[in-house]
ZAMARGU-4260 file (C-alpha; in steps of 0.2 Angstrom, whole numbers, plus 5000, padded with zeros to 4 digits):
<rodrens>
0) 5000/5000/5000 | 5007/5017/4995 | 5013/5029/5009 | 5008/5044/4997 | 5004/5060/5006
5) 4989/5060/4995 | 4981/5045/5002 | 4969/5048/5016 | 4961/5036/5028 | 4943/5037/5034
10) 4935/5026/5047 | 4917/5021/5045 | 4906/5028/5060 | 4895/5012/5059 | 4906/4997/5054
15) 4924/4992/5056 | 4927/4995/5037 | 4940/5009/5032 | 4940/5019/5016 | 4956/5025/5007
20) 4954/5040/4997 | 4967/5048/4985 | 4965/5066/4985 | 4972/5069/4967 | 4964/5055/4957
25) 4949/5054/4969 | 4949/5035/4969 | 4941/5027/4983 | 4944/5009/4990 | 4934/5002/5005
30) 4942/4988/5015 | 4942/4979/5031 | 4957/4983/5042 | 4962/4964/5043 | 4968/4966/5025
35) 4981/4979/5028 | 4995/4966/5022 | 4986/4965/5005 | 4990/4975/4990 | 4975/4987/4987
40) 4972/4995/4970 | 4979/5012/4973 | 4996/5010/4965 | 5002/5020/4949 | 4992/5035/4955
45) 4998/5054/4954 | 5011/5058/4967 | 5023/5072/4971 | 5029/5074/4953 | 5012/5072/4944
50) 5008/5085/4931 | 4991/5087/4940 | 4999/5096/4954 | 5005/5111/4943 | 4994/5110/4928
55) 4998/5122/4914 | 4982/5132/4914 | 4980/5147/4902 | 4967/5160/4907 | 4951/5160/4897
60) 4935/5170/4899 | 4919/5162/4896 | 4908/5169/4910 | 4903/5187/4911 | 4892/5196/4925
65) 4884/5212/4918 | 4880/5224/4933 | 4866/5234/4924 | 4865/5245/4939 | 4872/5247/4957
70) 4855/5254/4963 | 4843/5243/4973 | 4826/5245/4980 | 4831/5234/4995 | 4843/5236/5009
75) 4847/5219/5014 | 4857/5218/5030 | 4871/5207/5022 | 4873/5217/5006 | 4891/5217/5001
80) 4888/5231/4987 | 4881/5243/5000 | 4895/5238/5012 | 4909/5241/5000 | 4901/5257/4993
85) 4899/5264/5011 | 4916/5257/5019 | 4925/5272/5025 | 4941/5262/5026 | 4942/5261/5007
90) 4940/5273/4993 | 4926/5264/4984 | 4926/5265/4965 | 4913/5279/4959 | 4900/5270/4949
95) 4886/5276/4938 | 4869/5270/4944 | 4863/5264/4928 | 4874/5255/4914 | 4871/5265/4898
100) 4867/5258/4881 | 4885/5260/4874 | 4893/5252/4889 | 4881/5237/4887 | 4885/5234/4869
105) 4903/5236/4870 | 4904/5224/4885 | 4895/5211/4875 | 4905/5213/4860 | 4921/5212/4869
110) 4915/5197/4878 | 4911/5188/4862 | 4929/5190/4856 | 4935/5183/4873 | 4925/5167/4873
115) 4936/5153/4866 | 4930/5145/4850 | 4919/5130/4854 | 4917/5135/4872 | 4899/5138/4879
120) 4897/5156/4885 | 4887/5162/4900 | 4881/5180/4904 | 4872/5184/4920 | 4863/5200/4923
125) 4867/5206/4941 | 4867/5221/4952 | 4861/5230/4962 | 4844/5225/4956 | 4845/5222/4937
130) 4827/5224/4934 | 4828/5243/4939 | 4836/5245/4922 | 4823/5237/4910 | 4829/5247/4895
135) 4847/5241/4898 | 4841/5223/4900 | 4831/5224/4883 | 4847/5232/4875 | 4858/5218/4882
140) 4846/5204/4877 | 4845/5211/4859 | 4863/5213/4857 | 4867/5195/4864 | 4855/5188/4851
145) 4864/5197/4837 | 4882/5192/4842 | 4879/5174/4849 | 4870/5159/4841 | 4857/5152/4853
150) 4867/5136/4856 | 4883/5146/4860 | 4877/5155/4876 | 4867/5153/4892 | 4859/5169/4900
155) 4854/5171/4918 | 4847/5185/4928 | 4849/5186/4947 | 4835/5197/4955 | 4827/5200/4971
160) 4810/5197/4962 | 4801/5212/4969 | 4801/5222/4953 | 4796/5209/4940 | 4784/5217/4928
165) 4774/5208/4915 | 4785/5216/4902 | 4801/5210/4910 | 4794/5192/4912 | 4789/5192/4893
170) 4806/5198/4889 | 4814/5184/4898 | 4803/5171/4890 | 4807/5178/4873 | 4826/5177/4875
175) 4825/5161/4885 | 4833/5168/4900 | 4835/5158/4916 | 4830/5169/4931 | 4836/5166/4949
180) 4826/5174/4963 | 4833/5178/4980 | 4823/5170/4993 | 4830/5165/5011 | 4815/5155/5017
185) 4797/5157/5022 | 4791/5175/5026 | 4797/5175/5045 | 4815/5171/5040 | 4816/5180/5023
190) 4810/5196/5031 | 4823/5197/5044 | 4837/5201/5032 | 4829/5206/5015 | 4821/5222/5019
195) 4816/5239/5011 | 4823/5255/5017 | 4809/5257/5029 | 4813/5241/5037 | 4798/5232/5030
200) 4800/5214/5023 | 4801/5210/5005 | 4795/5192/5005 | 4777/5194/4998 | 4784/5205/4983
205) 4798/5192/4980 | 4785/5178/4980 | 4774/5188/4968 | 4788/5190/4956 | 4794/5172/4957
210) 4776/5166/4954 | 4774/5179/4939 | 4789/5171/4931 | 4784/5153/4934 | 4767/5157/4927
215) 4775/5161/4910 | 4782/5143/4910 | 4800/5148/4914 | 4811/5137/4925 | 4815/5148/4939
220) 4829/5145/4951 | 4831/5151/4969 | 4846/5159/4978 | 4847/5158/4996 | 4860/5166/5007
225) 4863/5155/5022 | 4867/5162/5039 | 4861/5166/5057 | 4844/5170/5051 | 4840/5153/5043
230) 4853/5141/5048 | 4843/5131/5061 | 4829/5128/5048 | 4839/5124/5032 | 4833/5106/5028
235) 4815/5112/5032 | 4818/5127/5020 | 4823/5115/5006 | 4807/5105/5009 | 4797/5122/5008
240) 4805/5127/4992 | 4802/5110/4984 | 4784/5107/4991 | 4777/5125/4991 | 4787/5134/4978
245) 4790/5120/4966 | 4809/5124/4965 | 4820/5113/4954 | 4837/5122/4957 | 4844/5130/4972
250) 4859/5141/4976 | 4865/5141/4994 | 4878/5154/4997 | 4889/5157/5012 | 4888/5175/5018
255) 4904/5185/5015 | 4914/5188/5031 | 4909/5207/5030 | 4897/5214/5033 | 4894/5202/5048
260) 4875/5203/5049 | 4872/5185/5043 | 4889/5177/5048 | 4888/5161/5058 | 4902/5149/5063
265) 4905/5136/5049 | 4906/5122/5062 | 4887/5126/5066 | 4882/5128/5047 | 4891/5113/5040
270) 4880/5099/5047 | 4864/5109/5042 | 4871/5111/5024 | 4874/5092/5023 | 4857/5088/5030
275) 4850/5101/5017 | 4859/5092/5003 | 4851/5075/5008 | 4834/5083/5009 | 4837/5091/4992
280) 4844/5075/4984 | 4829/5065/4990 | 4817/5078/4981 | 4828/5079/4965 | 4833/5097/4969
285) 4851/5102/4965 | 4860/5114/4977 | 4874/5123/4966 | 4887/5126/4979 | 4887/5109/4987
290) 4883/5100/4970 | 4898/5106/4961 | 4909/5098/4974 | 4900/5082/4975 | 4898/5081/4956
295) 4917/5083/4955 | 4919/5068/4966 | 4906/5058/4957 | 4915/5061/4940 | 4933/5061/4947
300) 4935/5078/4938 | 4944/5091/4950 | 4936/5108/4954 | 4950/5121/4953 | 4940/5136/4955
305) 4926/5140/4968 | 4920/5156/4958 | 4914/5152/4945 | 4922/5134/4945 | 4932/5131/4929
310) 4949/5127/4924 | 4956/5144/4917 | 4950/5159/4927 | 4934/5161/4917 | 4924/5176/4924
315) 4924/5195/4922 | 4912/5207/4929 | 4908/5223/4922 | 4902/5237/4934 | 4889/5250/4928
320) 4902/5263/4924 | 4911/5251/4913 | 4925/5245/4925 | 4930/5228/4921 | 4935/5217/4936
325) 4937/5199/4941 | 4926/5202/4956 | 4913/5215/4959 | 4917/5217/4978 | 4936/5218/4974
330) 4932/5230/4960 | 4922/5241/4972 | 4939/5242/4981 | 4948/5247/4966 | 4957/5230/4966
335) 4957/5216/4953 | 4953/5229/4940 | 4957/5226/4921 | 4952/5242/4914 | 4936/5251/4908
340) 4926/5245/4893 | 4924/5263/4887 | 4943/5264/4884 | 4941/5250/4871 | 4953/5237/4878
345) 4957/5222/4867 | 4954/5204/4871 | 4973/5203/4873 | 4973/5217/4886 | 4961/5207/4896
350) 4969/5190/4895 | 4987/5196/4897 | 4983/5208/4911 | 4994/5205/4927 | 4978/5204/4938
355) 4971/5190/4926 | 4987/5181/4927 | 4988/5183/4946 | 4970/5176/4949 | 4973/5163/4936
360) 4987/5156/4947 | 4975/5154/4962 | 4969/5136/4963 | 4972/5124/4977 | 4987/5115/4970
365) 4996/5133/4971 | 4989/5138/4988 | 5001/5136/5003 | 4995/5122/5014 | 4982/5114/5002
370) 4993/5100/4995 | 4991/5090/5011 | 4972/5092/5012 | 4960/5077/5008 | 4948/5089/5000
375) 4960/5098/4988 | 4951/5092/4972 | 4933/5097/4977 | 4936/5113/4986 | 4941/5126/4973
380) 4950/5136/4986 | 4935/5145/4992 | 4931/5164/4989 | 4946/5174/4984 | 4937/5190/4991
385) 4934/5182/5008 | 4952/5176/5008 | 4957/5194/5005 | 4946/5201/5019 | 4953/5188/5031
390) 4971/5187/5027 | 4975/5202/5015 | 4979/5190/5000 | 4968/5180/4988 | 4982/5167/4988
395) 4978/5160/5005 | 4965/5147/5009 | 4947/5153/5013 | 4945/5143/5029 | 4927/5141/5029
400) 4927/5132/5012 | 4941/5121/5019 | 4930/5115/5033 | 4915/5113/5023 | 4924/5104/5009
405) 4932/5091/5021 | 4916/5087/5029 | 4907/5085/5013 | 4920/5074/5007 | 4919/5062/5022
410) 4900/5062/5021 | 4901/5058/5003 | 4913/5044/5005 | 4902/5035/5018 | 4886/5039/5007
415) 4894/5030/4992 | 4899/5016/5004 | 4880/5012/5007 | 4879/5007/4989 | 4894/4996/4988
420) 4894/4977/4991 | 4906/4972/5005 | 4899/4955/5007 | 4910/4945/4995 | 4923/4935/5003
425) 4940/4927/4998 | 4947/4914/5009 | 4936/4919/5023 | 4941/4937/5023 | 4931/4952/5017
430) 4937/4958/5000 | 4941/4976/4996 | 4928/4986/4986 | 4930/5000/4973 | 4914/5009/4970
435) 4907/5010/4952 | 4903/5026/4943 | 4885/5023/4946 | 4888/5020/4965 | 4897/5036/4965
440) 4884/5046/4956 | 4871/5041/4970 | 4877/5056/4980 | 4869/5067/4967 | 4850/5069/4963
445) 4843/5058/4949 | 4843/5073/4937 | 4854/5088/4936 | 4849/5105/4929 | 4852/5107/4910
450) 4866/5120/4913 | 4877/5109/4925 | 4873/5092/4917 | 4886/5091/4904 | 4897/5076/4906
455) 4885/5066/4917 | 4878/5053/4905
</rodrens>
């Protein structure tokens, strides 16, 4: 048996069986400890000199967030945009409240040139609240339809749902946009954090917008920020979303470490997130932030990036004034800025920018202390912005992601084990067992959303 630093041992909480897990290849072998003198099938696996540890990853851009406005009709207590705009310790970038037509068109045209040939592109309308710029939304959708073929791009919109008019709903249907509405739970929970400026809750307006979109026949996702206001009830919230709102896809995001309105210790949050995943899986509901880690384990395809989770660093965000940044929260701090769309940068200016190269080099195999971690291939390194806030550098681990990923991995290993037959014997001793692809896939829902299902046949 190899003594590789990448082989980790997990002991079953319920039996005497043990799992060996290779953190780079993501191979799993289950065995009984009496077989320690046997040779288990974990030889010829990646080790210290393997190319997988320092892959030659070139930057690419295939994801763009277009912030149509930094204005919002809500004053959510955990809003990072408002926090960064109002932080007296930084000089926040001055933003235009509304992205104008010229900036929208230039952004989409540059993005089209950036997307590698044959790569599926993704544009997400974001904010602020993007529906507060309906003319900009219409301009963007028209421009996208003119520069991209329908099968070349997926278009999303993240909204608080409170300003969804019939006109906006019809627009999203016409251009086949996938809307994602922010809902944190039932009304009592949602209205603790997601409030208007007069401190009244936004739940009923959000639900009305959500239902207006569903009534058009659109598939509508839900985005939930998990924190102190809803942690205790997360599995029940998942059931509520499934049974009462008919959800089929869910995002569960950790709150950023600042502002601290929703922050909760990850040690308390993690078991609730795992229980939520089990509830969601049983209801064929996919939770994005957990699912991308578990999908990586099921497919044995490492996740190198937490945000947005690709090989090369693949996301740019364009702020309302045309500022091009790799992260809107960093951009609001005048960091990770690549230029301004109104200064007519070339694709080469963006790809070869020192900030792009710096962020492209941020993945777990390059982060200090990550090589010895069992969850290195499913973690993605966590949020660069939160790592920066905590440590002053994006190149340090984001510790909450570390904790969550390690515990998700252990849960998954023993969940896969439930589908593995350990009853076969050889000379009176239990045999080792290697899970099949289908057994590994059992950690996921039966069906995955169309925009994440590639590769799972």
